[in-house]
C-alpha positions, -999 to 999 in steps of 0.1 A, spaced: 0 0 0 11 36 -6 23 58 23 -10 77 29 -31 45 28 -9 28 54 -10 60 75 -48 56 77 -52 18 80 -21 1 96 -28 -5 133 -63 11 129 -85 -19 123 -122 -14 134 -129 -23 170 -139 -60 170 -163 -54 199 -184 -26 186 -173 -22 150 -162 14 156 -142 27 127 -118 45 151 -102 22 177 -110 31 213 -85 46 238 -75 20 263 -69 38 296 -64 7 317 -32 6 337 -34 -32 344 -49 -62 326 -65 -95 338 -42 -124 331 -55 -157 317 -32 -176 342 -5 -169 367 23 -182 346 10 -183 310 17 -158 282 -5 -127 278 -7 -99 252 -9 -73 280 -2 -72 317 8 -37 327 5 -4 308 42 5 312 51 -26 292 25 -20 265 -11 -11 257 -34 -16 227 -35 21 219 2 26 221 9 -5 201 -15 8 174 6 39 170 38 20 171 25 -3 143 17 25 120 48 45 127 70 14 121 53 10 88 57 46 77 94 47 86 101 13 70 113 -3 103 107 -35 121 97 -21 155 87 13 169 89 23 206 67 53 217 80 75 245 66 103 267 85 130 248 109 135 220 137 139 245 126 107 262 131 89 229 165 105 224 175 95 259 161 60 254 183 55 224 214 69 240 209 43 268 224 19 244 257 35 252 278 28 283 306 46 301 337 48 280 318 49 247 321 78 222 292 95 204 297 115 172 270 141 164 264 172 144 267 208 152 233 218 137 211 198 161 181 204 184 191 223 215 176 197 239 198 170 222 229 192 226 221 196 263 216 159 269 248 149 250 271 175 265 257 178 300 240 145 309 259 119 289 293 136 296 286 132 333 280 95 328 314 89 312 303 90 276 324 113 254 308 134 226 324 149 195 303 175 175 313 179 139 298 194 108 280 163 95 275 179 60 313 172 57 316 134 54 354 135 57 350 154 90 325 127 102 349 99 92 378 116 109 359 120 141 353 83 146 376 66 171 381 30 183 356 37 212 329 53 189 297 34 191 271 57 176 268 84 149 239 108 154 226 129 125 197 152 116 189 149 78 176 185 81 195 203 108 179 225 134 179 256 133 202 263 103 185 237 81 218 221 70 214 189 49 233 158 60 239 130 34 222 100 50 235 75 25 271 88 30 268 85 68 254 50 64 285 40 46 308 55 72 289 39 101 290 5 84 327 7 78 332 16 115 308 -10 128 287 16 147 251 25 150 237 53 129 208 72 144 188 98 125 167 124 142 142 128 114 118 152 131 121 180 106 120 159 74 94 133 86 91 100 68 70 118 41 102 134 27 130 111 39 132 76 53 167 70 66 160 34 76 155 25 39 189 40 33 205 17 59 203 38 91 197 17 123 173 39 143 151 68 134 137 90 161 110 117 159 96 142 183 60 131 178 50 164 194 58 180 160 46 169 126 33 134 137 9 149 162 6 180 141 -19 200 162 1 214 192 -19 192 216 3 164 226 38 156 239 55 124 226 84 108 209 91 76 190 121 56 180 119 31 151 145 4 147 153 -12 113 162 -45 130 137 -63 153 164 -73 178 175 -37 182 138 -27 186 134 -53 214 165 -39 232 150 -4 230 117 -17 244 135 -35 272 153 -3 282 121 17 281 102 -8 302 130 -8 327 131 30 330 94 39 324 94 68 299 63 55 280 38 74 258 4 75 275 -28 62 258 -44 96 250 -11 108 233 -10 75 214 -45 80 202 -37 116 191 -6 104 172 -27 78 154 -51 106 144 -22 129 134 -4 105 111 -35 100 90 -31 135 76 7 136 79 15 134 42 -11 160 32 1 184 59 38 181 52 35 184 15 13 215 18 34 231 45 66 224 25 51 241 -6 43 272 14 77 272 30 94 271 -4 74 301 -15 82 321 17 119 312 14 120 327 -21 100 357 -10 122 364 20 153 364 -1 139 394 -20 130 415 11 151 445 21 167 439 55 170 402 51 206 393 46 205 355 45 178 328 41 184 291 51 162 267 32 173 234 15 150 241 -14 169 271 -25 195 266 -53 218 288 -32 217 265 -2 250 246 1 232 213 6 207 217 -22 222 190 -44 221 165 -16 186 176 -8 174 170 -44 187 135 -42 176 127 -6 142 142 -2 110 135 -21 80 158 -24 95 189 -9 123 203 13 105 207 46 84 233 63 111 251 83 127 283 71 154 303 90 166 337 81 189 365 93 182 402 92 205 432 91 208 447 125 213 435 161 194 411 183 170 439 193 159 442 157 153 405 154 133 406 186 111 433 172 104 411 142 93 381 161 72 402 185 54 420 157 40 390 138 4 381 144 -2 349 123 33 336 131 29 331 169 59 336 191 65 301 205 90 273 206 82 239 190 73 234 153 54 212 129 18 220 137 -10 235 116 -3 269 132 27 289 120 53 297 147 83 321 149 111 322 174 147 333 181 168 301 184 196 318 203 174 325 233 146 301 229 149 266 213 187 266 214 193 285 246 208 253 261 238 257 239 268 273 255 271 308 240 305 302 225 293 269 210 262 285 196 283 313 179 308 288 167 282 268 147 266 299 132 235 304 154 236 341 156 216 363 179 197 377 149 187 343 135 149 339 132 133 304 127 99 299 111 77 268 114 53 272 85 18 260 91 -13 256 69 -24 292 66 -26 307 32 8 317 19 -3 352 9 -15 359 45 18 346 59 38 368 35 17 399 45 23 391 82 61 389 78 61 420 56 44 440 83 67 427 110 98 434 89 86 469 82 78 476 119 113 464 129 128 490 106 
């Protein structure tokens, strides 16, 4: 079946009891067992529930993996995957990554004896050179956050295989609509389900999908031991969200491409970051790697200081000033002090996250209305 058909039907079989087209939400925390020692599909909700398993089934199908594990948040999914590492191991990651991941890698993992090297993952030679004997994991973002760099997934797969290490792709920004790293050979894909998968700013969740069933079982064992599971209501909302995932992402990406072109023509805008632009340094890789579009995130820099950038983000009306991304509402923010405030200031400046960088999450509003909103904000900022 095609992607959008699977998004609607996998794991979403009609309820056998009532015939309901939409499966019910199972709120039970514990389940009656057929015997004291025999096998059972469910026993305790931390281990699994019908609603969570329904979401895991459809997400595994969409990402092309063998098993999905749904977590309480995107960061819980990130942490769950890094629990595969042990003290003395080495992690290689990118510089253009989510601020919460940067905080976990450099503050939490470092205190546990896991060393971290951050390199520009758009430079495959830099990635290869960063791998050491003790390296066990390479962590990439196919579309980086917030600078929207493009990392060559297939190139990183080859490097990881040569080194005998795990390749993990945080595919939150690209989604499986545009890019499926597992099909290229990555070992694990993670998503913040809060973003495009949920799509409506009304849930918190994360998911990791393993290409190999044995690796998926290991992730589930760690999750069951530590408890960071997705709840039944969030699982239900994710099942609802993925049904329109392809339609939303393709429409949002088309609007983002239009806005990126438009922003590049506006006075006061000195640089636009968007993989769909021919001027983007990763455009050639993006053309080969993504299908259907280049994502719904746009970042840009304006002439002037941080005060000018702050005036822009505080003047928009349709673009709401908020962290997060990927929902039907358009959002605007300053990464340096909001989504990526966890970066050490010197690290932030070193990777190009300037105080005047503005990040847009493009929603489903009409493109003309979003252009008018940005035009008014840019004019007000002077």
